[in-house]
Biopython code that builds the backbone (N, CA, C, O; Angstrom):
import numpy as np
from Bio.PDB.StructureBuilder import StructureBuilder

atoms = [
    (1, "MET", "N", (0.856, -1.175, 0.000)),
    (1, "MET", "CA", (0.000, 0.000, 0.000)),
    (1, "MET", "C", (0.902, 1.238, 0.000)),
    (1, "MET", "O", (1.874, 1.314, 0.751)),
    (2, "ILE", "N", (0.567, 2.179, -0.836)),
    (2, "ILE", "CA", (1.387, 3.379, -0.949)),
    (2, "ILE", "C", (1.003, 4.391, 0.129)),
    (2, "ILE", "O", (-0.167, 4.534, 0.484)),
    (3, "ASP", "N", (1.980, 5.060, 0.620)),
    (3, "ASP", "CA", (1.785, 6.076, 1.640)),
    (3, "ASP", "C", (1.204, 7.335, 0.993)),
    (3, "ASP", "O", (1.525, 7.648, -0.153)),
    (4, "LEU", "N", (0.360, 8.047, 1.715)),
    (4, "LEU", "CA", (-0.257, 9.265, 1.184)),
    (4, "LEU", "C", (0.790, 10.331, 0.888)),
    (4, "LEU", "O", (0.680, 11.052, -0.104)),
    (5, "PHE", "N", (1.804, 10.434, 1.744)),
    (5, "PHE", "CA", (2.874, 11.395, 1.492)),
    (5, "PHE", "C", (3.598, 11.079, 0.194)),
    (5, "PHE", "O", (3.889, 11.984, -0.588)),
    (6, "ALA", "N", (3.894, 9.796, -0.048)),
    (6, "ALA", "CA", (4.592, 9.401, -1.272)),
    (6, "ALA", "C", (3.738, 9.689, -2.503)),
    (6, "ALA", "O", (4.261, 10.096, -3.541)),
    (7, "LEU", "N", (2.459, 9.486, -2.396)),
    (7, "LEU", "CA", (1.559, 9.739, -3.517)),
    (7, "LEU", "C", (1.500, 11.226, -3.859)),
    (7, "LEU", "O", (1.640, 11.603, -5.023)),
    (8, "VAL", "N", (1.296, 12.050, -2.872)),
    (8, "VAL", "CA", (1.176, 13.499, -3.100)),
    (8, "VAL", "C", (2.513, 14.085, -3.545)),
    (8, "VAL", "O", (2.559, 14.880, -4.484)),
    (9, "SER", "N", (3.593, 13.701, -2.880)),
    (9, "SER", "CA", (4.890, 14.253, -3.257)),
    (9, "SER", "C", (5.358, 13.718, -4.615)),
    (9, "SER", "O", (6.042, 14.430, -5.350)),
    (10, "GLY", "N", (5.003, 12.489, -4.954)),
    (10, "GLY", "CA", (5.315, 11.950, -6.277)),
    (10, "GLY", "C", (4.600, 12.716, -7.369)),
    (10, "GLY", "O", (5.169, 12.973, -8.430)),
    (11, "PHE", "N", (3.355, 13.082, -7.113)),
    (11, "PHE", "CA", (2.614, 13.895, -8.079)),
    (11, "PHE", "C", (3.224, 15.291, -8.201)),
    (11, "PHE", "O", (3.269, 15.856, -9.294)),
    (12, "ALA", "N", (3.691, 15.842, -7.089)),
    (12, "ALA", "CA", (4.345, 17.150, -7.133)),
    (12, "ALA", "C", (5.648, 17.075, -7.936)),
    (12, "ALA", "O", (5.961, 17.998, -8.688)),
    (13, "ILE", "N", (6.401, 15.996, -7.785)),
    (13, "ILE", "CA", (7.624, 15.803, -8.571)),
    (13, "ILE", "C", (7.276, 15.661, -10.042)),
    (13, "ILE", "O", (7.978, 16.208, -10.893)),
    (14, "LEU", "N", (6.222, 14.948, -10.357)),
    (14, "LEU", "CA", (5.784, 14.794, -11.736)),
    (14, "LEU", "C", (5.469, 16.156, -12.354)),
    (14, "LEU", "O", (5.907, 16.447, -13.467)),
    (15, "CYS", "N", (4.721, 16.981, -11.646)),
    (15, "CYS", "CA", (4.357, 18.310, -12.155)),
    (15, "CYS", "C", (5.579, 19.214, -12.281)),
    (15, "CYS", "O", (5.727, 19.928, -13.273)),
    (16, "ALA", "N", (6.448, 19.184, -11.285)),
    (16, "ALA", "CA", (7.640, 20.036, -11.318)),
    (16, "ALA", "C", (8.579, 19.621, -12.444)),
    (16, "ALA", "O", (9.146, 20.481, -13.117)),
    (17, "SER", "N", (8.750, 18.336, -12.657)),
    (17, "SER", "CA", (9.629, 17.892, -13.736)),
    (17, "SER", "C", (9.033, 18.197, -15.105)),
    (17, "SER", "O", (9.765, 18.495, -16.049)),
    (18, "GLY", "N", (7.723, 18.125, -15.218)),
    (18, "GLY", "CA", (7.082, 18.524, -16.471)),
    (18, "GLY", "C", (7.294, 19.993, -16.761)),
    (18, "GLY", "O", (7.544, 20.374, -17.905)),
    (19, "LEU", "N", (7.197, 20.816, -15.742)),
    (19, "LEU", "CA", (7.422, 22.256, -15.912)),
    (19, "LEU", "C", (8.881, 22.550, -16.266)),
    (19, "LEU", "O", (9.157, 23.398, -17.115)),
    (20, "ILE", "N", (9.804, 21.859, -15.623)),
    (20, "ILE", "CA", (11.223, 22.052, -15.936)),
    (20, "ILE", "C", (11.512, 21.641, -17.375)),
    (20, "ILE", "O", (12.194, 22.364, -18.101)),
    (21, "ALA", "N", (11.003, 20.498, -17.789)),
    (21, "ALA", "CA", (11.247, 20.029, -19.151)),
    (21, "ALA", "C", (10.576, 20.927, -20.183)),
    (21, "ALA", "O", (11.091, 21.084, -21.290)),
    (22, "PHE", "N", (9.449, 21.511, -19.840)),
    (22, "PHE", "CA", (8.756, 22.391, -20.775)),
    (22, "PHE", "C", (9.495, 23.712, -20.941)),
    (22, "PHE", "O", (9.584, 24.234, -22.052)),
    (23, "THR", "N", (10.025, 24.258, -19.849)),
    (23, "THR", "CA", (10.664, 25.570, -19.916)),
    (23, "THR", "C", (12.122, 25.509, -20.323)),
    (23, "THR", "O", (12.651, 26.503, -20.820)),
    (24, "ALA", "N", (12.796, 24.379, -20.131)),
    (24, "ALA", "CA", (14.210, 24.279, -20.489)),
    (24, "ALA", "C", (14.348, 24.207, -22.005)),
    (24, "ALA", "O", (13.543, 23.570, -22.683)),
    (25, "ARG", "N", (15.365, 24.860, -22.519)),
    (25, "ARG", "CA", (15.585, 24.884, -23.968)),
    (25, "ARG", "C", (16.398, 23.695, -24.445)),
    (25, "ARG", "O", (16.258, 23.277, -25.594)),
    (26, "ARG", "N", (17.235, 23.148, -23.597)),
    (26, "ARG", "CA", (18.096, 22.024, -23.970)),
    (26, "ARG", "C", (17.784, 20.817, -23.087)),
    (26, "ARG", "O", (17.289, 20.950, -21.968)),
    (27, "LEU", "N", (18.085, 19.650, -23.622)),
    (27, "LEU", "CA", (17.733, 18.411, -22.936)),
    (27, "LEU", "C", (18.629, 18.127, -21.730)),
    (27, "LEU", "O", (18.125, 17.762, -20.668)),
    (28, "LEU", "N", (19.931, 18.284, -21.870)),
    (28, "LEU", "CA", (20.841, 17.926, -20.789)),
    (28, "LEU", "C", (20.628, 18.748, -19.515)),
    (28, "LEU", "O", (20.585, 18.159, -18.435)),
    (29, "PRO", "N", (20.490, 20.083, -19.583)),
    (29, "PRO", "CA", (20.217, 20.814, -18.343)),
    (29, "PRO", "C", (18.888, 20.429, -17.702)),
    (29, "PRO", "O", (18.772, 20.413, -16.477)),
    (30, "ALA", "N", (17.904, 20.125, -18.507)),
    (30, "ALA", "CA", (16.604, 19.708, -17.966)),
    (30, "ALA", "C", (16.723, 18.374, -17.243)),
    (30, "ALA", "O", (16.178, 18.210, -16.152)),
    (31, "VAL", "N", (17.423, 17.432, -17.832)),
    (31, "VAL", "CA", (17.594, 16.112, -17.210)),
    (31, "VAL", "C", (18.376, 16.234, -15.905)),
    (31, "VAL", "O", (18.020, 15.609, -14.906)),
    (32, "LEU", "N", (19.431, 17.029, -15.911)),
    (32, "LEU", "CA", (20.211, 17.210, -14.699)),
    (32, "LEU", "C", (19.403, 17.881, -13.592)),
    (32, "LEU", "O", (19.478, 17.474, -12.433)),
    (33, "ALA", "N", (18.636, 18.899, -13.943)),
    (33, "ALA", "CA", (17.821, 19.588, -12.943)),
    (33, "ALA", "C", (16.744, 18.672, -12.375)),
    (33, "ALA", "O", (16.476, 18.696, -11.173)),
    (34, "ILE", "N", (16.136, 17.880, -13.217)),
    (34, "ILE", "CA", (15.092, 16.956, -12.764)),
    (34, "ILE", "C", (15.692, 15.866, -11.870)),
    (34, "ILE", "O", (15.102, 15.509, -10.851)),
    (35, "ALA", "N", (16.847, 15.345, -12.241)),
    (35, "ALA", "CA", (17.498, 14.310, -11.424)),
    (35, "ALA", "C", (17.895, 14.859, -10.060)),
    (35, "ALA", "O", (17.692, 14.203, -9.038)),
    (36, "VAL", "N", (18.456, 16.052, -10.046)),
    (36, "VAL", "CA", (18.832, 16.670, -8.767)),
    (36, "VAL", "C", (17.595, 16.910, -7.910)),
    (36, "VAL", "O", (17.622, 16.682, -6.701)),
    (37, "LEU", "N", (16.523, 17.365, -8.525)),
    (37, "LEU", "CA", (15.275, 17.599, -7.795)),
    (37, "LEU", "C", (14.760, 16.315, -7.149)),
    (37, "LEU", "O", (14.387, 16.319, -5.976)),
    (38, "ALA", "N", (14.738, 15.219, -7.904)),
    (38, "ALA", "CA", (14.217, 13.957, -7.380)),
    (38, "ALA", "C", (15.085, 13.413, -6.244)),
    (38, "ALA", "O", (14.560, 12.969, -5.223)),
    (39, "VAL", "N", (16.398, 13.445, -6.414)),
    (39, "VAL", "CA", (17.290, 12.902, -5.383)),
    (39, "VAL", "C", (17.239, 13.762, -4.115)),
    (39, "VAL", "O", (17.134, 13.234, -3.008)),
    (40, "LEU", "N", (17.313, 15.071, -4.279)),
    (40, "LEU", "CA", (17.268, 15.949, -3.106)),
    (40, "LEU", "C", (15.933, 15.852, -2.371)),
    (40, "LEU", "O", (15.898, 15.892, -1.141)),
    (41, "ALA", "N", (14.847, 15.725, -3.108)),
    (41, "ALA", "CA", (13.542, 15.599, -2.461)),
    (41, "ALA", "C", (13.448, 14.302, -1.667)),
    (41, "ALA", "O", (12.919, 14.299, -0.555)),
    (42, "ALA", "N", (13.949, 13.206, -2.217)),
    (42, "ALA", "CA", (13.902, 11.923, -1.508)),
    (42, "ALA", "C", (14.779, 11.945, -0.261)),
    (42, "ALA", "O", (14.354, 11.504, 0.807)),
    (43, "VAL", "N", (15.984, 12.450, -0.390)),
    (43, "VAL", "CA", (16.895, 12.496, 0.755)),
    (43, "VAL", "C", (16.354, 13.428, 1.838)),
    (43, "VAL", "O", (16.439, 13.116, 3.025)),
    (44, "THR", "N", (15.805, 14.555, 1.437)),
    (44, "THR", "CA", (15.257, 15.508, 2.402)),
    (44, "THR", "C", (14.049, 14.920, 3.134)),
    (44, "THR", "O", (13.913, 15.097, 4.345)),
    (45, "ALA", "N", (13.183, 14.231, 2.416)),
    (45, "ALA", "CA", (12.006, 13.639, 3.056)),
    (45, "ALA", "C", (12.404, 12.594, 4.092)),
    (45, "ALA", "O", (11.796, 12.515, 5.159)),
    (46, "VAL", "N", (13.409, 11.801, 3.788)),
    (46, "VAL", "CA", (13.865, 10.794, 4.753)),
    (46, "VAL", "C", (14.571, 11.470, 5.919)),
    (46, "VAL", "O", (14.389, 11.066, 7.067)),
    (47, "HIS", "N", (15.366, 12.484, 5.644)),
    (47, "HIS", "CA", (16.077, 13.194, 6.711)),
    (47, "HIS", "C", (15.107, 13.883, 7.674)),
    (47, "HIS", "O", (15.361, 13.933, 8.878)),
    (48, "LEU", "N", (14.005, 14.410, 7.153)),
    (48, "LEU", "CA", (13.017, 15.073, 8.000)),
    (48, "LEU", "C", (12.073, 14.094, 8.698)),
    (48, "LEU", "O", (11.250, 14.502, 9.518)),
    (49, "GLY", "N", (12.189, 12.817, 8.379)),
    (49, "GLY", "CA", (11.369, 11.815, 9.032)),
    (49, "GLY", "C", (9.993, 11.629, 8.417)),
    (49, "GLY", "O", (9.114, 11.039, 9.044)),
    (50, "LEU", "N", (9.792, 12.117, 7.214)),
    (50, "LEU", "CA", (8.491, 11.981, 6.567)),
    (50, "LEU", "C", (8.309, 10.614, 5.903)),
    (50, "LEU", "O", (7.182, 10.203, 5.626)),
    (51, "PHE", "N", (9.401, 9.920, 5.652)),
    (51, "PHE", "CA", (9.347, 8.602, 5.029)),
    (51, "PHE", "C", (10.454, 7.756, 5.638)),
    (51, "PHE", "O", (11.461, 8.292, 6.099)),
    (52, "ALA", "N", (10.278, 6.446, 5.643)),
    (52, "ALA", "CA", (11.194, 5.567, 6.367)),
    (52, "ALA", "C", (12.492, 5.276, 5.615)),
    (52, "ALA", "O", (13.551, 5.208, 6.238)),
    (53, "SER", "N", (12.439, 5.103, 4.296)),
    (53, "SER", "CA", (13.610, 4.683, 3.550)),
    (53, "SER", "C", (13.731, 5.473, 2.253)),
    (53, "SER", "O", (12.728, 5.899, 1.682)),
    (54, "VAL", "N", (14.947, 5.663, 1.800)),
    (54, "VAL", "CA", (15.188, 6.437, 0.573)),
    (54, "VAL", "C", (14.823, 5.642, -0.673)),
    (54, "VAL", "O", (14.278, 6.203, -1.624)),
    (55, "THR", "N", (15.114, 4.350, -0.683)),
    (55, "THR", "CA", (14.979, 3.566, -1.902)),
    (55, "THR", "C", (13.572, 3.551, -2.485)),
    (55, "THR", "O", (13.434, 3.859, -3.669)),
    (56, "PRO", "N", (12.514, 3.216, -1.743)),
    (56, "PRO", "CA", (11.190, 3.227, -2.372)),
    (56, "PRO", "C", (10.754, 4.626, -2.785)),
    (56, "PRO", "O", (10.099, 4.800, -3.813)),
    (57, "LEU", "N", (11.112, 5.606, -1.997)),
    (57, "LEU", "CA", (10.733, 6.978, -2.333)),
    (57, "LEU", "C", (11.475, 7.451, -3.576)),
    (57, "LEU", "O", (10.909, 8.160, -4.407)),
    (58, "LEU", "N", (12.736, 7.062, -3.705)),
    (58, "LEU", "CA", (13.509, 7.438, -4.882)),
    (58, "LEU", "C", (12.961, 6.772, -6.140)),
    (58, "LEU", "O", (12.978, 7.373, -7.214)),
    (59, "VAL", "N", (12.482, 5.555, -6.021)),
    (59, "VAL", "CA", (11.865, 4.876, -7.164)),
    (59, "VAL", "C", (10.590, 5.602, -7.579)),
    (59, "VAL", "O", (10.359, 5.824, -8.768)),
    (60, "ILE", "N", (9.778, 5.967, -6.621)),
    (60, "ILE", "CA", (8.541, 6.704, -6.927)),
    (60, "ILE", "C", (8.869, 8.042, -7.581)),
    (60, "ILE", "O", (8.248, 8.423, -8.574)),
    (61, "TYR", "N", (9.843, 8.751, -7.024)),
    (61, "TYR", "CA", (10.220, 10.058, -7.574)),
    (61, "TYR", "C", (10.859, 9.922, -8.951)),
    (61, "TYR", "O", (10.622, 10.758, -9.823)),
    (62, "ALA", "N", (11.661, 8.888, -9.160)),
    (62, "ALA", "CA", (12.292, 8.702, -10.467)),
    (62, "ALA", "C", (11.243, 8.412, -11.542)),
    (62, "ALA", "O", (11.340, 8.914, -12.662)),
    (63, "ASN", "N", (10.247, 7.603, -11.199)),
    (63, "ASN", "CA", (9.171, 7.333, -12.156)),
    (63, "ASN", "C", (8.371, 8.594, -12.465)),
    (63, "ASN", "O", (8.056, 8.863, -13.624)),
    (64, "GLY", "N", (8.046, 9.362, -11.439)),
    (64, "GLY", "CA", (7.328, 10.616, -11.658)),
    (64, "GLY", "C", (8.144, 11.605, -12.452)),
    (64, "GLY", "O", (7.609, 12.304, -13.312)),
    (65, "ALA", "N", (9.444, 11.677, -12.176)),
    (65, "ALA", "CA", (10.316, 12.603, -12.907)),
    (65, "ALA", "C", (10.447, 12.187, -14.366)),
    (65, "ALA", "O", (10.464, 13.040, -15.254)),
    (66, "LEU", "N", (10.539, 10.898, -14.619)),
    (66, "LEU", "CA", (10.636, 10.412, -15.987)),
    (66, "LEU", "C", (9.365, 10.719, -16.775)),
    (66, "LEU", "O", (9.427, 11.228, -17.894)),
    (67, "MET", "N", (8.226, 10.409, -16.187)),
    (67, "MET", "CA", (6.957, 10.664, -16.881)),
    (67, "MET", "C", (6.724, 12.158, -17.080)),
    (67, "MET", "O", (6.322, 12.580, -18.164)),
    (68, "GLY", "N", (6.966, 12.946, -16.067)),
    (68, "GLY", "CA", (6.775, 14.385, -16.185)),
    (68, "GLY", "C", (7.738, 15.012, -17.162)),
    (68, "GLY", "O", (7.356, 15.887, -17.938)),
    (69, "GLY", "N", (8.991, 14.572, -17.136)),
    (69, "GLY", "CA", (9.984, 15.106, -18.063)),
    (69, "GLY", "C", (9.655, 14.788, -19.504)),
    (69, "GLY", "O", (9.777, 15.647, -20.377)),
    (70, "LEU", "N", (9.237, 13.555, -19.759)),
    (70, "LEU", "CA", (8.862, 13.186, -21.124)),
    (70, "LEU", "C", (7.641, 13.955, -21.607)),
    (70, "LEU", "O", (7.617, 14.436, -22.740)),
    (71, "CYS", "N", (6.644, 14.070, -20.767)),
    (71, "CYS", "CA", (5.433, 14.800, -21.159)),
    (71, "CYS", "C", (5.720, 16.279, -21.382)),
    (71, "CYS", "O", (5.214, 16.876, -22.333)),
    (72, "GLY", "N", (6.532, 16.872, -20.509)),
    (72, "GLY", "CA", (6.887, 18.274, -20.669)),
    (72, "GLY", "C", (7.672, 18.526, -21.941)),
    (72, "GLY", "O", (7.422, 19.506, -22.642)),
    (73, "ALA", "N", (8.624, 17.646, -22.247)),
    (73, "ALA", "CA", (9.429, 17.795, -23.458)),
    (73, "ALA", "C", (8.593, 17.603, -24.716)),
    (73, "ALA", "O", (8.744, 18.344, -25.687)),
    (74, "LEU", "N", (7.715, 16.611, -24.696)),
    (74, "LEU", "CA", (6.854, 16.388, -25.862)),
    (74, "LEU", "C", (5.873, 17.534, -26.074)),
    (74, "LEU", "O", (5.596, 17.917, -27.210)),
    (75, "TYR", "N", (5.353, 18.074, -24.992)),
    (75, "TYR", "CA", (4.433, 19.204, -25.120)),
    (75, "TYR", "C", (5.164, 20.441, -25.622)),
    (75, "TYR", "O", (4.614, 21.199, -26.421)),
    (76, "ALA", "N", (6.388, 20.655, -25.171)),
    (76, "ALA", "CA", (7.177, 21.795, -25.653)),
    (76, "ALA", "C", (7.470, 21.645, -27.138)),
    (76, "ALA", "O", (7.422, 22.627, -27.878)),
    (77, "ARG", "N", (7.773, 20.430, -27.584)),
    (77, "ARG", "CA", (8.020, 20.194, -29.007)),
    (77, "ARG", "C", (6.758, 20.450, -29.826)),
    (77, "ARG", "O", (6.823, 21.047, -30.901)),
    (78, "LYS", "N", (5.620, 20.005, -29.323)),
    (78, "LYS", "CA", (4.353, 20.213, -30.040)),
    (78, "LYS", "C", (4.042, 21.695, -30.155)),
    (78, "LYS", "O", (3.606, 22.161, -31.208)),
    (79, "ARG", "N", (4.267, 22.444, -29.069)),
    (79, "ARG", "CA", (4.018, 23.907, -29.088)),
    (79, "ARG", "C", (4.961, 24.619, -30.062)),
    (79, "ARG", "O", (4.564, 25.572, -30.732)),
    (80, "ALA", "N", (6.213, 24.151, -30.136)),
    (80, "ALA", "CA", (7.171, 24.765, -31.065)),
    (80, "ALA", "C", (6.768, 24.512, -32.511)),
    (80, "ALA", "O", (6.915, 25.393, -33.358)),
    (81, "GLU", "N", (6.264, 23.325, -32.800)),
    (81, "GLU", "CA", (5.801, 23.029, -34.149)),
    (81, "GLU", "C", (4.577, 23.847, -34.524)),
    (81, "GLU", "O", (4.437, 24.265, -35.673)),
    (82, "GLU", "N", (3.688, 24.079, -33.562)),
    (82, "GLU", "CA", (2.496, 24.881, -33.836)),
    (82, "GLU", "C", (2.857, 26.338, -34.094)),
    (82, "GLU", "O", (2.204, 27.006, -34.896)),
    (83, "ARG", "N", (3.884, 26.832, -33.426)),
    (83, "ARG", "CA", (4.308, 28.213, -33.650)),
    (83, "ARG", "C", (4.949, 28.393, -35.010)),
    (83, "ARG", "O", (4.802, 29.453, -35.618)),
    (84, "ARG", "N", (5.659, 27.384, -35.510)),
    (84, "ARG", "CA", (6.299, 27.474, -36.816)),
    (84, "ARG", "C", (5.288, 27.481, -37.948)),
    (84, "ARG", "O", (5.525, 28.116, -38.976)),
    (85, "SER", "N", (4.170, 26.793, -37.786)),
    (85, "SER", "CA", (3.194, 26.736, -38.876)),
    (85, "SER", "C", (2.121, 27.763, -38.777)),
    (85, "SER", "O", (1.239, 27.819, -39.634)),
]
sb = StructureBuilder()
sb.init_structure("model")
sb.init_model(0)
sb.init_chain("A")
sb.init_seg("    ")
for serial, (resi, resn, name, xyz) in enumerate(atoms, 1):
    if name == "N":
        sb.init_residue(resn, " ", resi, " ")
    sb.init_atom(name, np.array(xyz, "f"), 0.0, 1.0, " ", f" {name:<3s}", serial, name[0])
structure = sb.get_structure()
């Protein structure tokens, strides 16, 4: 069973990574920023006592970051194509 904190914070990571991928102009800085965001969020949550272990939280955050990053990048590409035509 998933923890409510992991669910809400995973969704927040998904949204934040989508926004980063949408606003970033290049792929490498976006990927680095999203990876740093996910790792720091997981470590901080465990350090503050909000979650018991880093590993499951990092998996949840990595999945959310991957999905959000891909969706943000694809949406940015679609918007760029619409502006050109």
